[in-house]
C-alpha positions in Angstrom: 73.0 77.5 59.4 70.7 76.7 62.4 72.3 74.1 64.7 69.5 74.1 67.4 66.4 72.0 67.0 63.2 73.9 66.3 60.4 71.3 66.6 57.8 73.8 65.5 59.2 73.7 62.0 59.7 69.9 61.8 57.3 67.0 61.4 58.3 65.0 64.4 61.1 63.1 62.6 62.9 62.3 65.9 59.7 60.6 67.0 59.7 58.4 63.9 63.2 57.6 62.7 65.1 56.3 65.8 64.4 52.9 67.3 64.3 52.5 71.1 64.0 49.6 73.5 62.0 49.5 76.7 64.4 50.5 79.5 65.0 53.1 82.1 65.1 55.6 79.3 62.0 54.5 77.4 58.7 53.1 78.6 58.1 51.1 75.5 59.7 49.4 72.5 59.6 51.3 69.2 61.0 50.0 65.9 63.0 52.4 63.6 60.8 54.3 61.2 57.6 53.7 63.1 55.9 56.8 64.7 55.8 56.9 68.5 52.2 56.4 69.7 52.5 59.8 71.5 53.1 61.6 68.2 49.9 63.5 67.3 48.5 64.3 63.9 49.9 67.8 64.3 53.4 66.3 64.5 53.7 67.3 68.2 54.4 65.1 71.2 51.4 64.5 73.3 53.4 64.2 76.5 56.2 66.6 75.8 55.7 68.5 79.1 56.0 65.3 81.2 58.4 63.0 79.3 60.5 62.1 82.3 57.5 61.4 84.5 56.0 59.1 81.8 59.2 57.1 81.4 60.7 58.7 78.3 63.8 60.2 79.7 65.7 59.2 76.5 63.6 61.7 74.5 64.7 64.6 76.7 68.4 64.0 75.9 68.0 63.8 72.1 68.9 66.7 69.8 68.9 66.7 66.1 71.1 69.9 66.0 68.6 71.5 63.6 68.6 68.7 61.1 64.8 68.1 61.5 63.7 71.6 60.4 66.4 71.7 57.7 65.1 68.5 56.1 61.5 69.5 56.5 61.6 73.1 55.4 64.5 73.1 52.9 65.1 69.6 51.5 61.4 68.8 51.2 60.1 72.3 51.1 57.5 71.6 53.7 56.1 68.6 51.9 55.7 65.4 54.0 57.2 62.3 52.4 57.7 60.0 55.4 59.6 57.1 53.7 62.1 59.5 52.0 62.4 61.6 55.2 63.1 58.5 57.3 65.9 57.5 54.9 67.5 61.0 54.7 67.2 62.2 58.3 70.1 60.1 59.9 72.5 61.5 57.3 71.3 65.1 57.8 71.6 64.8 61.5 75.2 63.5 61.2 76.1 66.5 59.0 74.5 69.0 61.5 76.3 67.4 64.4 79.6 67.9 62.5 78.6 71.5 61.8 78.0 72.0 65.6 81.6 70.7 66.4 83.2 72.7 63.5 81.4 75.9 64.6 82.6 75.3 68.2 86.2 74.7 67.1 86.2 78.0 65.1 85.3 79.9 68.3 88.7 78.8 69.7 92.0 80.6 69.5 93.8 78.7 66.8 96.6 79.4 64.3 95.5 80.7 60.9 96.3 77.5 59.1 94.1 75.5 61.4 91.3 78.0 61.2 91.4 77.9 57.4 91.2 74.1 57.3 88.2 74.2 59.7 86.5 76.9 57.7 87.0 74.8 54.5 85.6 71.7 56.3 82.6 73.7 57.5 81.8 75.0 54.0 82.1 71.5 52.6 79.8 70.1 55.2 77.2 72.9 54.7 77.4 72.1 50.9 76.6 68.4 51.6 73.5 69.4 53.6 72.2 71.1 50.5 71.8 67.8 48.6 68.5 66.3 47.5 66.8 63.7 49.5 68.2 61.0 47.2 71.7 62.4 47.4 71.6 62.5 51.2 70.3 58.9 51.4 73.2 57.7 49.2 75.8 59.8 51.0 78.5 57.9 52.9 79.3 60.4 55.7 82.1 58.2 57.3 85.1 59.4 55.2 84.0 63.1 55.7 83.5 62.5 59.4 87.0 61.0 59.7 88.6 63.9 58.0 86.7 66.4 60.1 87.5 64.5 63.3 91.2 64.7 62.5 90.9 68.5 62.4 88.9 68.6 65.6 91.6 66.4 67.4 94.3 68.8 66.3 92.3 71.8 67.3 91.7 70.3 70.7 95.4 69.4 71.2 96.4 73.0 70.3 94.0 74.6 72.8 94.7 72.1 75.6 98.4 72.8 75.1 101.0 71.2 77.3 98.9 70.7 80.4 100.0 67.6 82.3 98.7 65.6 85.2 97.6 62.0 86.1 94.1 62.6 84.7 95.0 64.3 81.4 94.9 61.4 78.9 91.6 59.6 79.5 90.3 59.1 76.0 87.7 56.3 75.9 88.4 55.6 79.6 86.0 53.5 81.7 85.1 55.9 84.5 81.6 54.5 85.2 80.6 55.4 88.7 84.1 56.7 89.6 84.5 59.1 92.5 86.1 62.1 90.8 85.0 64.8 93.2 87.1 67.9 93.1 89.4 66.3 90.6 91.6 68.5 88.5 90.6 67.5 85.0 91.7 70.7 83.4 92.7 70.2 79.7 92.0 66.5 80.0 91.3 64.4 77.0 88.0 62.8 77.8 86.9 62.1 74.3 84.5 59.1 74.3 85.1 58.5 78.0 82.4 56.5 79.9 81.4 58.8 82.8 78.1 57.2 83.4 77.1 57.8 87.0 80.5 59.3 87.8 80.7 61.7 90.7 82.2 64.9 89.3 81.0 67.3 92.0 83.3 70.3 92.2 85.6 69.0 89.5 87.5 71.4 87.2 86.9 70.5 83.6 88.1 73.7 82.2 89.4 73.1 78.6 88.7 69.4 78.9 87.7 67.8 75.6 84.4 66.1 76.1 83.4 65.2 72.6 81.5 62.0 72.6 81.8 61.5 76.4 78.9 59.6 78.0 77.7 61.7 80.9 74.5 59.9 81.6 73.6 60.4 85.3 77.0 61.9 86.0 76.9 64.3 89.0 78.0 67.7 87.8 77.0 69.7 90.8 79.4 72.5 91.3 81.6 71.3 88.4 83.4 73.9 86.2 82.6 73.3 82.5 82.5 76.9 81.3 85.4 76.5 78.9 85.1 72.7 78.4 85.4 71.7 74.7 82.6 70.4 72.4 80.0 69.9 75.1 76.5 69.4 73.7 73.1 70.0 75.1 72.2 66.3 75.0 75.2 65.6 77.2 74.1 68.2 79.7 70.5 67.0 79.7 71.6 63.4 80.4 73.6 64.5 83.5 72.7 65.9 86.9 73.7 69.3 88.1 72.7 72.4 90.0 73.0 76.2 90.0 76.6 75.8 90.9 77.4 74.0 87.6 79.2 76.4 85.3 78.1 75.6 81.7 79.6 76.7 78.4 77.9 79.7 76.8 75.0 78.7 74.6 73.9 75.7 76.6 70.9 75.9 78.8 70.4 74.6 82.3 68.1 71.5 82.2 64.7 71.9 83.9 65.3 68.7 85.9 68.3 70.1 87.6 66.0 72.3 89.7 
């Protein structure tokens, strides 16, 4: 199962389905389901090489986790049916994001019983992605997401172990703009934490759980995230960093980091 976007095999679904409002991340307003004016007839972005310069930073931090090409090539067999695709794409993206987290969890050292539960959940999730466009549109992902999330929480707790410290339990914490330079955040629970604009230079985030953490404009220069849990490419793209930032295997250093 491909969990990385391949825009060459998609029909620009991420340029059509999401809505966005004029802001520091987007230069214009765009309603959901309406093609971006920069989307060409070949389903390619006309300003892809200069999105940040043109005021579309939000586009550079978006990732469908491979849902776009899966829907285009497998669900629709290469046929373009925009209304049906618009309806099914959000569900497929959720399922692919879940698969990304489940795959990451299965790379961890976990007891056999936990691995078995995660493998079952991944197989069930993959099966759901094989539904028809109509089945996907009608699918309520929330119950499945909740069940998988419980497994991910347990996997995280097992890996993070018994580490202690003042910064360990920060789930959902408001850390916007906080000075966390050189802070020991090893094995911290930062799930869903707001780290927008936080100064994390030189911080140790080894084995920290970052699932859902908002890292927009966070300064990760020199930070250690090599073994951080559940870090996604969109999170990295939204932050700032340098060649001293240690990223998890499989994630690429953003071009705007220099």
